[in-house]
BAPA-143326 format. One record per residue (C-alpha): z, y, x. Coordinates in steps of 0.1 Angstrom, whole numbers, plus 2048, in hexadecimal, padded with zeros to 3 digits. Example, Ala and Ser with C-alpha at 12.3 -4.5 7.8 and 13.67 -1.06 7.14 Angstrom:
BEGIN
84E7D387B/8477F5889/
END
This chain:
BEGIN
8D91CE5FD/8DC1B2617/8E21CB633/8FC1E4625/8FC1F8645/8D820363F/8E5217621/900229634/8FC24E629/8F2264647/8ED283632/8F328C60D/8E32A75F7/8F02AE5D4/8E72C45B7/8F82D1598/90B2BA580/8F42A1571/8D92A658B/8CD28B5A3/8DC2895C6/8CC27B5E6/8DA269604/8C8265626/8CB241634/8BB22E650/8A0224637/89824862E/8A325E611/8B024D5F1/8B12615D1/8CC2575B8/8C1262595/8DF26357E/8D426455A/8F1271546/8F827A521/91129551B/92B28A501/9482A14FD/9442AF520/94528D530/92727F542/927259540/90E249556/8F4235542/8DB22C55C/8D622E581/8B322D590/8AE2295B5/8902385C6/88A2365EB/8742515FB/86224661B/85D26762E/846256646/82D24E62A/82E27261E/82627F641/80B265646/7FA271627/7FD295633/7EE28B655/7D127B642/7CB29B62E/7CB2AE64F/7B029765D/79B29C63D/79E2C1640/7942BF665/7752AB65C/76B2C7643/76F2E165E/7582CD676/7382C9661/7222C567F/7312A2685/71A296669/6FD29B681/70A280699/70C26567E/6F3268662/701254645/6EB237639/6EF226618/70620861A/7001E7608/7171F35EC/7032145E9/6E32015E6/6F21EA5CC/6FE2095B9/6DB2185BA/6CD1F75AD/6E51F5590/6DE219587/6B8213587/6BD1F4571/6D3205557/6C9229556/6B7233536/6B2252520/6C02504FD/6B325F4DD/6CC27C4E2/6BC283505/6DD279517/6D8260533/6EB23F531/6F622D551/70A20C550/72C20B562/724201586/73A1E258A/73B1D15AC/7351B059A/7241A757A/74019056E/75D1A9572/77E19D561/79C1B555D/7BF1AE550/7CB1BE531/7DF1DC53E/7E81EC51C/80E1E8522/80C1FD542/7F8218531/811219514/82D22052D/81823C53D/81124B51B/83624B512/83E25E531/822277529/830279505/852284511/84229F526/82C2AC50A/84A2AE4F3/85B2C350D/83F2DC514/82E2EB4F5/8102FB506/8082DB519/8092C84F9/7F22E14E8/7D92E2505/7DA2BC509/7D42B64E4/7B72CE4E4/7A72BD502/7AA29A4F3/79C2A64D1/77F2B64E3/7762954F3/7712854D1/7622A44C0/7472A74DA/73F2824DA/74D27B4FD/7662624EE/76A24D4CE/78623E4BB/7872184BB/78320B498/7861E848B/7901DB4AD/7871B74B3/79D19E4C5/77E18E4D2/77B1AA4EC/78F19A508/7831AF525/78F1D3521/7A21ED535/7B820952B/7B9229540/7D823F543/7D3265544/7E528454E/7DE2AA54D/7D62C156A/7D42E7568/7BA2F957C/7CB30D598/7B532C591/7B032856B/7C832354E/7B4304545/7C02E0541/7AB2C354B/7B62A0541/7B028755D/7AC262556/7BE24E571/7A423457B/7B822D59B/7D7221587/7DE1FD591/7E91E057B/7F01BE58A/7E21CB5AB/7C01D759D/7B31F9592/79320257F/78521459E/78A1F45B2/76F1E359D/75620159E/73C2085B8/74222C5C2/71E2315CB/70E2475E6/71726B5EC/6FA27D5DA/70A29F5DC/6F72B95EF/7052C760F/71C2E5608/7112F9626/6EC2F361E/6F02FF5FA/70231F606/6E7326620/6CB322607/6DE33A5F1/6DB35460C/6B6350613/6A63675FA/6AD3895EB/6B437F5C6/6D23685C1/6D73515A4/6F733E59B/6FD32657E/713309573/70D2E8560/7242E7543/73A2C7542/7212B6559/73729755D/738290538/712290532/70B26C53F/712252525/71F22E529/70E212516/7232044F9/7281E250A/73C1F4526/75120C512/76F1F450D/7761F8532/77C21D52B/79721B511/7B523350E/7D22394F7/7D925A4E5/7EC2674C6/7D92704A6/7D829549F/7F52A84AF/81028F4A4/8212824C4/83826D4AF/81C25949F/8102374AD/7F623B4C8/7D32324BF/7B82234D5/7992374E0/77E2304F9/76724650D/742248505/73A259526/74225454B/76426354F/77427B567/78926757F/772249584/7662455A9/74323F59D/74025F588/7312775A1/71525F5AB/70E256587/70C27B57C/6F628559A/6DF267593/6DA27256F/6D429657A/6BA28B594/6A927557A/6A8293562/6952A757D/67C28B584/67628355F/6702A7557/65A2AF575/6392C156E/6212D857F/6332F7573/6572EF57C/6542E15A0/66C2FC5AD/6862F4592/6842CF59B/68A2D75C0/6A72EF5B7/6B82D25A4/6B42BC5C3/6BE2D55DE/6D22F25CF/6ED2E15BA/70F2DA5C9/71E2C25AF/71A2D758F/7152F959F/6F33085A5/6ED3225C0/6CA32D5C5/6B734B5D3/6943575CC/67D3745D8/6793885B9/68938F596/66A380584/66D360599/69235F591/68D36256B/67234756B/687330580/6A5336569/69132C54A/68130E55B/6A2301568/6B4305546/6982F3534/6952D754E/6BB2D054E/6BC2D1528/6A32B3527/6C029E534/6DA2B051E/6E82C353C/6F02E6531/6EB2FF54D/70031E545/716339554/6F8349564/6FE36757B/6E937B594/6E93995AB/6CB3A7599/6D03B9578/6AC3B356C/6B338D56F/6D539155E/6C53A3540/6AC38653C/6C836D539/6D5367515/6F8374512/707353508/6F9344528/70735E53F/72735A553/746365540/74A387551/72539054A/724388525/7323A9519/7273BE537/7113DC533/6FA3D254F/6E83F3552/707409555/7223F3563/7263E2585/7233BD589/7453AA58B/74E3945A8/74636F5A8/74F34F5BB/73233D5CA/73F31A5D2/7613285DA/7543455EF/75A3685E1/7393795D9/73539E5CD/71339F5BB/7143C55B8/7133C95DE/7043A75E3/71E39F5FE/737383605/75A391606/77C38160E/79E3825FF/7BE379613/7D535F604/7F036C5EE/8143625F5/821357617/82833261D/84832662E/84932D653/84630865C/82A2F366A/8222E8646/82130D63B/80A317657/7F22FB64F/7F330462A/7EA328632/7CD31E648/7C030662E/7BF321614/7A6336629/78632861B/769331631/74D316632/73432C644/74D33865E/74735D656/76B36765E/77034D67A/77F368693/79A36F679/7A434B676/7A334169B/7C43526A4/7D7340688/7C931F695/7D63266B7/7F932D6A9/7F730D695/7ED2F96B4/80A3076C8/8212FF6AB/8162DB6A9/81C2D86CF/8412E36CC/84B2DA6A8/84D2B569D/8562B7678/83F2C665E/85C2DA64F/86C2E666F/86C30B674/85231C68B/8613266AD/86A34B6AF/8513536CB/8343466B4/843355695/83D3786A2/8183706A8/815361685/82437E673/80D396685/7EF38167C/7FA37F658/7FD3A5657/7DA3A9666/7CC38F64E/7CF3A7631/7B33BC641/79A3A063A/7943B0618/7803CB62B/7663B2638/7453AF626/729398631/70639D621/6FC37E60D/6D6383612/6CB37C635/6AD392633/695374636/673376627/65635D62A/64137663E/65D382654/66037A679/68236967A/69635A695/6B834969A/6CE3596B5/6EB3446C0/70934F6D5/7243386E3/7423406F8/763332702/78533A712/7A332671B/7B03286F7/7913246E1/76C3246DE/7533326C5/72F32F6B9/71E34A6A5/6FB348696/6E736768B/6C6369679/6AF384687/69338F670/6773A7679/6603B765F/65F3DD65A/6803DE66C/6973C667E/6B53B766D/6D13A067B/6E938E664/70437566C/6FA35265F/71533A66B/732338683/74C31F68F/76B3256A3/78130B6B3/7A13096C7/79E2F86E8/7AB2D46EA/7CF2CD6F3/7C42BA711/7BD2D472C/7982D9734/7862EE74E/77230D743/7512FC74C/75A2DF736/7622F7719/74230A71F/72F2EA71B/7432E16FC/73A3036ED/7152FE6F6/7152DC6E6/7242E96C6/70A3056C6/6EE2EC6C7/6FD2D86AA/7032F7695/6DF301699/6D42DE68D/6ED2E1671/6DF302663/6BA2FD66C/6B22E764E/6C92FB637/6B831D63C/695310644/691324664/
END
């Protein structure tokens, strides 16, 4: 308050009586939260909280998200700089090798991967108590959230993922408490409780003392291309994969949390601790993948070599996508994979396929939800989602659904719409390119993220949105027609114009007849800095070469 002029109101926004109001100052927006109690119609002010919102920070975070989305859309960049394990990655691998062991219950145990062996953390219980009180007020307000939250927390204990702390000893000086909050899945009415390992206390968070480990997840595009290689498709899911890797007892006090006994939110919170690596820790993905790979190696024998390779190459996190040549091969692989994963207490379930003979061989309780009560012989197969891509097993085609609900006609809204069009293989790239052109023109002439799109571009956007609804009519065969004995070739086309350039790759197979199927495509808008057509032609040709290298290993051509 040393510079009063800095708080001079430039703009004021108000709400109804009792609601907060905001003033815009030279320092940004300031929200005045007036907490009032109604007594006889009078609203005496009990407390005023001041919260300054730095708009530049919000926009910088948005810019960062845009850059991340751009990197996802440019997967060929990974060819230019192949990632090598860092010193921290090598230290993580060493710690896993030193601590991983298989218990009597077949679960693998891996020690928490601390950066140093003598880690010391402050007692952050007071901070977690405040977070729990805030959560308590929310749970008291929303009955369904309370019910779902309680069910989730009780399931953790019931399934042995967590345990109540009994006869707590004051001798345990090095412990850490983790706050938690609930998140509903955007496409399912399912609550997941996330433990906030990034929460800081006295400038330190649990994730700060963990080694995150190397990225052991398979390449998304590679998994999808393998899925298209053979005629019979298989899809499955590892149930609660991230809760199957245990933590040794000496490390569990770093994974404490507070919760209320039973459903009584008025009771005093009790202390629990996780027995498994928890969702929210930066080290979890690498630990879970390490345990899954160890399961494959420990269970390897002469009869399950293909199952071992499938675990190593055809999983994307906890989702399995695999294709085989015949139903009998699919049934055998399904059995081998299920048994192999079970040796590490990984439950492979939610099986589905495009072949009804394979589906009938799958036990009903291991089928995907929509297949469990289906009369396979008489009814058509329901649609599935293969790593976010819509797949129709009945016709064995990839299909597309336009986003529902229009976004605001602002730069932010245009970007949100484009981001909702998930197409990792570029199968509808020609549909998306016009929208990217409109967004590029909008960025050139609109400065703020929430400023309206100019009228001349708005007309183009509305026409594109109208035509986008026709994308439901597009179907792309999943199976590429490849067979081990076929004569197969990759045919690559690249072209450019002043506004954009595109690369399309087809697979041509020749056996009894000739088949051509689209394999992969990328479309880009031309750079804002003006370039000549020869320069753009060279850019498209370079992209074509990189795309061929990108898919070559994935499809095995």
